[in-house]
N, C-alpha and C positions, 0 to 999 in steps of 0.2 A: 504492500499499496503508499502507494506515496503522501508527502504530504499536501498535495497539493490537488489531491484528484476529490474530486463535490459530486455532490447527493441534490438531486430537483424533483421536489418533492410537488405532485397536478391532484387537486381534488377537484375531479371531475364534474359530479354531479349535478349542473346549475342551470339548468333551460338548454333541454335535449332536444334534438336535432327535430326541427318539425309542431314541434309541444309548447306548450305559450313560455315563456321569457322563465319563471319563475317558475319553473316547473323541478319539483324536491326531488328525482330521482323512486324508486322503491321506497316502500314503506312497510309498517304494520302494523296492529295494536300490541303493542307492549307491554303497556300499563293494562292490558284487558276491559278500561272500558266503553269497547267496542266501538272506537272510531278512532280512526291516523293521522295524528294530531299533527302537527307541525313538526314539532321534534321527535318526534320516530321516524321520520324520513330519513333516506340518505344522502342526500348532503349535506342535516343538520347534525350526523353521526360524523362520519368521516370525520369533518376538522379533528374529531381529541383525540382519535388513533392519530394523525395525522403528527402535530403537535404532537405527543408527545414521542412520535420518533424523531422526529424534530431534537427534540433535546437530550433525548439521550444520544442520537451522533454529535451534536456541535459540543457538547460535554467530555465526551474522547476527544475533544481534537479533529472531528469532521465536519468540510466545510460543508454548510444546508441550506441552500435555501425552498422555499416556500413556493410556489409562485403564487401573484394575491389574485384572489378572488375573478375580479373586473377583468381578467383575461387568463381563465382559464380554459378547459380545451373545449367545456358542452356550450359555454356565454356565449361564447364569440360564435357559435355554431348559429343559436338562435338567430341571433345578431342579424346574422349571415342570410340564414335559409337560405342554404341552397338545396340545390336540385336529388342531390347522392350523398348518401354518408361520407363517400368518396369524397367527394367529391370541401364535404363541408371540411373537414380531416386538413385541405391541403387549402384550403379558404381558413382557419386558425393558423394553421402553419405561417404564412408570409402576414399573419395578423400576431403574432410574438413576433419575429422577424421583423414589424416595422416598430413595435413599442417599443415603451423607453425602457423597461426594465432590461433591464444588461445582466449578463450573465456572463463572466468572465471564463476566458480558456483553461482548459486544466488538464494535465495526462489522461484521467480517465473521469468519464462522467457518466452515474448510474443514476438512472430516468425513475422511477417510481409516481405509477400509474396511480390514486389511488377511488377501487372505489368500496362498497356491501351491496353484495349478492339479496335475493327473494328468489324462493320459490321452494320446492320439496326434499334439499339439499342439506347434508349433515357434514360437513367442509368446510376448509378453508384451501382457498382459491388459488393459484400464480401464473399468467400465462404470459408468453414469450411467440414472438413473431415468427420463428421457426426456420429464418435464416442462420441466424447468428449463432454460432455455441456456448460465447463469452454467456451472449442473456438465455439461455437456457441456465450456465451456472447458475446466472447467479437468481430464477424463480426458483432453482432448486435449493437453492442455499435460506431462504427467505422461505421456504414453503417447512422446510427442515425444522425451524426454529417455529414453526405456527402452530406446529404437528405437534410438538410441548402441550400446548394452553390446553387442559379437561375440559373444558367443553364442548370442544371437537371428536369428532373420532377420526379424523387423518386430514392431512393436505396432502391436494392434490398437484399437479404440475401437469401445464396442458397447451400445446402446441395451437396457439390461434392457426387460421384457415378462413379464408376468403369466402369460401361456399362453409356451411356446416353449423354449431351447434356456435363458433366462438366468433363466429360473423363480425361480431360487434366491434371485439376486443379489436379481431384486428387490424380494424382502420384505424383506433387510437393507435396505436403501436407501429403500426404502416408507417405514420406521419411520421414517423423517425430514418423511413429504410433510404437509405442514397444519402445519406446525412454521413456525419463525421464518423471514423470506425470504432471511434474511444467512445461513442456510444452507445451503454448500455441500456437495455428498455423493459418491463416488465410492468404487466399490469396485476397490480393484489385484491383480489375477492375476501376477506378474512373469511366474514363470518357472514350466515343466514339471516338476514332483518326477521323472515318468517318463521326461524326454527327454533322452539323454545327454551330449548338449550341454553342455544351462544346467546339470549336475550343477555341475560345475566354481565355479554362483554359491552353492553351497553351506558353499563353505572356504571357505579362504582371503581373500582381499581381494570373494572375488562378493557376501560382507553388505556389501557397507561404499558396494561401489559401485549398489549397487543401489536402497540406501540414498540417499546417495547422486542419485542422478538421480531416484529422485520428490520427493526434497527441495527438487532447483532446479525440475520439475515444482511442485511449491504456489508456490513465492517467484515465476516467472514466471508462472502467473494470478493472482496476490494483482495483481501489477502494471498488470493492465487486465483483469482481472472484469465482465464487462458486467454491468451494473445494471437 
């Protein structure tokens, strides 16, 4: 790990493509009151584990950036109302390139696209683009740390492809394709909002444990990323 390596984290679910700008992604009735409140949405809960991960990384001396919400992927996509998901991603990347946020160059940059999942799942999920061994290595290291969380049955690594279950994740990851080969990118869905056993990760020390697992996974990858 080079002392000048860096981590970039993007909190992604603010306004989905083709939906209202104030869309907050997946949700679940976590408190059992019969409705899904704003705080029970993906976009509201994701920042808690993201900031926990950032704190662990920063305390370990790793230069870490969280992209401002106003530049986050889905917000920019919704603002542009692109015709397709792929075009939206391309438009987002141009938007970030033109934005005032300046991310300094680094020997190695580790990018984490932060999400939460919903549906009939009992696992944590880390996705990679499928063309770079280094990206799989990063995803695998994060998954191994997520697997230590008692609420998860397991943590899995999946290759995102343009057709299939992980199509939307593919296009999120694809925005970095063709960029600097020293940029390593993964998408994380650490737990399921709709899984009752997972819902303890929404409060208490849950976000801290999730963020710590992700941070440790990143740092483990930084020790031996295959270049």
